[in-house]
Structure formats: structure tokens, C-alpha cells
N, C-alpha and C positions, 0 to 999 in steps of 0.2 A: 267414412266416406260421405260427402255431401250429395245430398239428392240431386238428380239431374232430370233434364228435358230435352228430348230431340225435338227440334221444331223444323218441320219440311215445309219449306215455301215453294209452291209449284205453280210456274207459269204456263207449263204444259202438262198434260196428263201423261203420266208414266207409270204403269203399274209395276214395273221391275224396280224403280227407284223407289217407289213407295214399299215394296215388300223388303227391299234392303234396309232401309231406315227402320221399318217397324221391327225387323228381326233384330237389329243392333239394339234398339231399345228394350226389347223383350229380354234379350240375353243378359242385359245389365240390370234389369229392373228400373228402367227410366220410364219417365212419362213420354208419350208419343202424341204430338199435336201436329196437325196439319192446316195450312193456309192455302186453300185452293183459289189460285188467281187465274185459272185457266180461262175463265170467261171475262176476265178484266181487260184493261186497257194494255195496248202493246208498246207504248211509249216507254223507253228505258228510264226516264226520269220519274214518271209516275209509278212504275214498277218498283224502283229503288225506294220511293217514298213509302209506298205499301209495305215493302219489305222490312224497312227499318222502324215503322211505327209498329208492325206486328212484334219485331224483336223487343222494342222498347216496353211494349205492353206486357210481354211475357216476363221480362226482367223485373218489372214492377209488382206482379203478382206473386213472386216467390220470395222465400226468405233469403237473407243475406248468405252469401256463399254458395248459392245453388248455381250450377252450371247449366248454361243453355247452349246446345249444340245446333247451329243454324245450318241447314242444307238445303240446296236446290235439287231440281230433278236432274241436274248434270253432275251430281256428287253420288259416290257410293262408298260404303265403308268395305275395307279389305281385311283389316286386322282389328277384331272387335275389342281394342284395348279399353279400359275404363277411362273417362275423361279426367280423372284426377292424375293419371299417369302422365298426360300431356300437359296439364296446367301449372303443376308445381304451385309458385306463388303468383303466378300471372293473373293479372285482371282480365286479359283477353288474349286470344291467340290468332293472329292473322299471318297468312303465308304467301309469299310469292312463288310462282311456279316458272312459267316460261317467259315471263318478261320482268321488268324492274318494278312493276306495279303488283300489289296483292291480287291473287284471284278472289273471287266473290262467292264461290260455290261452298266453301267449307269454312265456317267460322266457330270458335268457341268463346263464350262470354261468361264471366263470373258475375252474379248479381252483387253489386257494391255500389257505393255511391260514386266511385269514379268511373266504373264501366258504364253505369246508367247516364252519367253526364256526358260520356263520350259517344253513346249512341244517340243521346238527344241532340248532340251537335251534328251526327250524321243526318238526322231527320230534318235539322234546320238547313243543311246544305242542299238537300234534295227538294225543299219546298218550291212550289211553282211561282213564277212571276218575278224572280230575282235575277241575279246574274246568269249568263248562259251556263247550263249544266255541263261540267266537263265530262262526265261519265261516272259510273258507280266505282269503278276500280280507282279512278283519280281522287274521288272523294275520300275512299279508305286510305289512300296513300298518304294522307295527312297524319295518320296515326302509325304508331310502331307497328313493324311487321318483320318478319324474318324470312330468309330464303329456304326453299324446300329441302335443301341438303343440310340445313342445321338441324342435326338429329335432337329428338327429346327423349331421354331415356333409351337411347338405342334405336329409336324409330323415327322414319321419316314421317312427319304429320300429314303432309298432302303432297301428292305427286301428280303432275299432270299426265293426261293420256288422250288419245285420239286415234284415228284410223292411220296415220302415218307418223306415228310416235313409237319408238322402242319401249314395250311395256316392262320397264325395269322394276315396277311395283309388284309384279309377279314373282320376283325373286328375292328383293330386299324387303326387310320389315317396313310395312307402310300402313298408316292408319286409314287414310281415304285417298281416293282419286277424284280428280276433276277433269272432265272433258273440256278440252281448250280449243275453241274453234280457230285459234290462230295458228294451229299446227297442222290444219286440214290441208289436203292437197287435191284439188285447188282450194286456196284459202277462202275463195268468194263462196263457197258452198254453205259456210256458217256450220252449226251443228245438225247432225242428220238425225232425227229421232229413231230411224230404223236402226242406225248403228248403236245409238244409246240402248235401245231395247235389247238388241242382240248381246252387247257386251256385258250389261248388268244382269241379264238373265244368266249368262255364263257364270259371272262372278258369284250370284247366289247359288247357282247349281253346284259349282265346285266347293263352295264353303259348306253347303249343308251335307254334301256326301263326302267330304274330306279328299277331294280329287285334286290333282295337279292342274294348275291353270294351262289353257291352251294345248290340252292333249286330245287329239281327235283320231286316235288309232282306228275307231270303229268305221271312220268314214274313208279310210285309205284303201286303194286298190293293192292287190298283193304284186310286188315287184317281179317281174319276169326277165330280168338281165338288163343289159343296156338298150336294147331296142326291141320292139315288136311290130308286126304287121297283122292286121285283122281284116278279114273279108278281102283278100287280094283280088285285083283284076276288075274292080267295079269302075263304072264311068265317072264317078265323082269320089275324090279322095280328100281326107283331111290330115294334116300333119302338125305335130306339136313337139315341143322340146322341153324338158325341165331338168335341171341338174340336182345333185343331192341336197344342197343348200335351201332349195325351195320346195322339196318333196312334201312338205307339210301340206301345202295346197295343190301341188303338181299332181299328186296321186288322187285328190278328190277330182280334179278336173279330168284325169284319164279315165276313170271309172264313168263319169258322165258322158265323155266324147264316146267312149266304147258303146254305152247304152243307145246313144242316138244312132250311131253308125250301125249297129246290130239291128235296131228298129226299122231302119229306111234302106238297108242294103248298100251302104257306102264303105269304101276302104278306110282304114285308119292306120296312120304310121306314127308310133310313139318312140321318141328318143329320150332316154333317161340320163344320158350323159352326152358332151359334145363328142361328135364322130372324130376319132383321131385321124382318119384318113383325109380329112379336109385339111389339116396341118394349119389350123387358125388358131391363134391364143387370143383370149378374151371371153367375156360373158356370153351366155347362150343366145341372147337377141341377135347377136351379129352373124348367126348361122342361118337366118331365114332364108336368104337368096339361094344358098347352097341346097338346102333341103327342097325348096320349092322347085328350083331348077332340076334337081336330080330325079324328082318324080313327075315331072309335067309330062314327059313323053309317054307315060304309061297310063294316062288317064285324059278324059276330056276336060276335067276341071281339078285343079288342086287348090284347096282352101287352107290357108295358115290359121291356126288357132294358138294365141298365147296361152301359157299354163295358169293364167288367173281369169279364165273365161268359162263360163258354163252355158249350157242349152237350159233354158229355163221353160222352154215350151217343147216337150219332147214329141208332140203329135205333129207339129208344123214341119213341112217339108222345105227343104232349101231350094228346089227346083225353080219355083216361080220367080225367084230372086236372081237367077242365073239366065233366064231367058232374055234373048235380044241384047246381050252384052258380053264383052270380052273380059271385064274386070270387075270384080265385087269389092267395093270400098264403101266406107261410111264416114260422114264428116266427123271431125274431131271437135270437142267442145272448147278447146283452146284455139290459138291462132293457126294452127296447122290445117292444110285442106282436108286430111284424112287421118284416121288413127290406124296405126299399123298393127294392132292387136288382132284384128280379124281382117284378112285379105284373100281374095279368091282370083284365080287366073285361068282363063280358058287356054287350051293347047293352040297356040298360034306362034307363028314365027317372030312376030313383034314382041309378045310377051317372053319367049325364050330369049331373044337377043337382049332385051332390056335386062332381065335377071343375070344373064351372063356377064354383061358390062358392070353391072352392080357388084358382082362378085370381085371383079378385078379393082374396082373402086374401093370397096371395104378391105380387101387384103393389102392395099397400099397405104391404110390409115396409120398413123404413128401411135394412136391410143384407142384401144378397144377394151380398156380394163373394166369399164363399169357400163351398165345399161345406158347411161346418159352422156357418156364420153363423146365429144365431137357432135353434140347435139342429138345423139342416139340414131338407131337404125331408121327411125321415122323420117329424119331429115333427109338421109341419103336415098331412101324409096322415093320421097317426093321428088327430089332433084333428078333421079334416073327416069322416072316416068314423065317428068316435064321435058327432059332432053331428048327423050323418044317421041315426043308428041302423043302420049298415051294418057294425059291427065286432062280430062275435061270436066269442069266443075258441075256442069249439068248432069254428069252421069253418077255423081257421088251421092249415095244415099243418105236420107235422114238417119241419125243415129238411134231414132226411136224405132226403126225398122230392123237393125242388126247392129251388133257392137255397142249396145246400150250401156252408158256408164252406170255402175251400181247404185248411185246416189239419185238417178233418174228413172229408176226401173218402175215399171207399171205391172198390173196383174197380167196383161197380155204381151209382156216382153219376150222375145224370141231367144237372143243371145246376149248375155249380160257379162260386162267387162269390169272386173274388180280393181280398177286402176288406182294408182296414187296411195297404196296401202302398204303398211309394214307387214313383214311375212306372217306374224302370228295373227294380225287383224284381218289378213286376207282368209287365212285358213278358218278363222272364227266365222266370218261371214259367209264362206263358201260352204262350210260344213252345216251351218244353221239352214241356209236356203236349200241345199241338197236334201237335207233331212225332211224338211218341211214339203219339198215337192214329192219326195217319195212317199210321204205319209198322205199326201194330197190335201194339205192344209195350206191356208193362206196367211201371211204375216198380218197381224192385227194388234193394235195397242190394247183392244178390249176396252172394257170399262174399268176406269180407276175406282177400285174399291175404297172409297175414302171414309175410315172410320173417323170422322173429324170430331175431335173433343173440343176443339177451340177454333173458330175461323172469324176473322176480323171482317 
């Protein structure tokens, strides 16, 4: 077998990416080199130029036939197969994943006259001062590449992943994964380092211990039937619902909600299936007005919590946010006035009437088969509040105060919403955050322990 090098090119410091690349190199007896560009320019053209100059220099230093695996901080090895198993007679291996262009995070090159000439051409295409730079993927696309689903010796060479992507790589033989920013929700967020750290730490942990990916049994609350009530009769009550399909994270949320309510003396209602007495077919999100209305008369306040929400500051009381208001709402990061993942309603005739009317509206919908059918429950809550004159923009809170999207989380965040994520990825992030909260630790990249054997 030809000798090989793993070349990690890092624009951002990422300890779990580094550990993954290093472990793969050690497992196969490969040399590991790191180019730390984390303090360098952020322009995509300059970064691409630096990257391919580093690759070309590496190919020029080694003997003919030597393989160089080029990885960025957004790539991780899943199945540590030898590079020779993937290369066969190829000069290089480029793979497209979620688009028609090749991804740029995982590349394998054989040191040869042909491949060195190809990389030299990439360098020329990235040089400054010429024609407008089309993008790194566009430059790579001028050379041969294959789609991700074209297997090599029974293995997918590279599969894309992200917060809102089905992690098929956890089940199918896959050499490497690449975090793809185009599949995030919302796509404007780009790549979130906190997600990358959580995912790659999980991959490394499972590989080292021989564990199944996305198994979080230790973080799940014990099921207690289809519904439960905790601390009945309190002034403030919280209600949530999750069905068996999302129990992987719903149980994490339930345990978190119960801890908060026990600590502060609030009632908690948990529904683990759609209540059959409602007589409504559809996904669980459509049940919100029924459950809110059902419990409103028994409490001064009823607060809805989606099952992908966590209290991240257990010491903070919710009462200050309820003073001098009749509704608790927080702005959505999209075009909606507010996000329906966390909503609170004071016991008033106006709120009861609005919820009752909304029940009738939702019962009459032709399609409730998915969370987002007919624009989702959020759209109908907004319309109902507007029609009853109950939606005042000035009364809607900043999402940094409550119902904070996970990708905007700060150390002082109160209630965090893990929106826009695939089931396994939600469970991953919620499990990680709960474990760190319970342990009293804070998320941190820490220092990237770069054992740099060669740096341009």
C-alpha cells in the first residue's frame, strides 16, 4: 500500500475536527499535517489560493503514488477505510453531494504528474488580479468528479450532513461527511461552529467506544403513559406535547421542563400522544390551541413549550416576563411577527375567545398532515390574534429574552429553541446542552492543540 498523508486545512480552530483527522491518520499509519489558517484572511479567493498552494506543496514533497487526503474543519471521517480502497486507479477523487458542484471539504489526490498539473491549474484559477473568482466549488467543477451516491468498493466516499439533513451516513457505509451550509434551516445561518463541535465530538465518541450513532438513552426521562400532570393547581402552568416519532428529543425536553417546574413551583402538563378525545387528525403541533384552552381556566397563566425547547438557565424565574402583559410572545427570526414555539396566555376572556375560535379554524383545515401544512400552526395563531385585536408589535419580546434560536444562544440565554433541525440532530444538540448544563460546564472550543508538522 502506498504511503499517505492527511492534510488538515483549517480556516477555523476546531478541536474535534482536529482530533478526528488525527485519529484517522494514526489508525492507518499516515502522516498528519496541519495548515492553520485561522488567523489569516477571510476572503474566499485568498483562502482557496492558500489551500491549493498547500496541497500542491504537499504533493511535490512526497514520492510518486503517495496519497494526500485534504480535509477542512467541516469534514470528519466516519469509516476509517484506507485511502487505497477509495482510489483504485484514480489520480484524484472529487465528490459532489447536495449540489451539482463538487464539495470542497474532502478531497483525495495521488502524487503524480497528472494530479500535480491539475492542482497547479487550480492554483492559477485562484490567483488574484485576474478574471472574477467564481468560487472554489466552481473552479473544482472544471475537473472530473462523481456524485456521492456512486459507491467505491461498496462505500459512499463523502456524504453531506447538517442540522436539517437526514444523517443517512450513520447507517450506510460512509468514508467521510462534509457539513453543507446550503442545507441549513434557515440557510442564511451558514455553518455554526457549535453544531460542528457537537456533531464531530459525538462522531469521535461513538467511534472510540464502538457505540451506535445518535443513541441518547441516558438523557431520556422515563415514560409514564400517554399524559402526566406535575405540581397541580399552581398559578403558572406549562404544557407540551410530543409523539413517539420525536421522543428522542421530547423526553430530553420533558425532563428539563419538570426540573424547572419543580424548582419554581409551577404546574407541568405533558402529553406523549395526541389526545384522542380531541378528535383531530394531524401532527401534534395542531393541538396547541386545544391544550392551551383546556388548561387556561385552571391557572392564571398557561405557557406552551414545543418539545424542541430547553430551559438553559434554571435559576431564572419567568414571573418578571409575565408582569403587566396578557400574552408572552417573542419575535421570529424570519418574516413572521412571532414564533409559536413558546407562547404564554393570561386567563382572560379575550384569550379564551381567541383560542376557541382558532380551534374551529384549525378543525376546518383540509390538510394537517405535516407540521408546515397550510403554513403551519404559527400562521393561524398570527391570524387569530390579529383578528381579535390581540397582536401588538410593541408587546412582542426580543428573541434574545425568551424563545432564543439555538444558533443565537448566549451564555445568559433563558429558554432556547432548537428549531429547523432533523430529529437526530435536535436530540444530539439538546442532549449535549443538557449534559453540559447539569455538569455545570460551558461550551467552548478550547484551544486547538495543533501539533503542526508542516505549515505554509
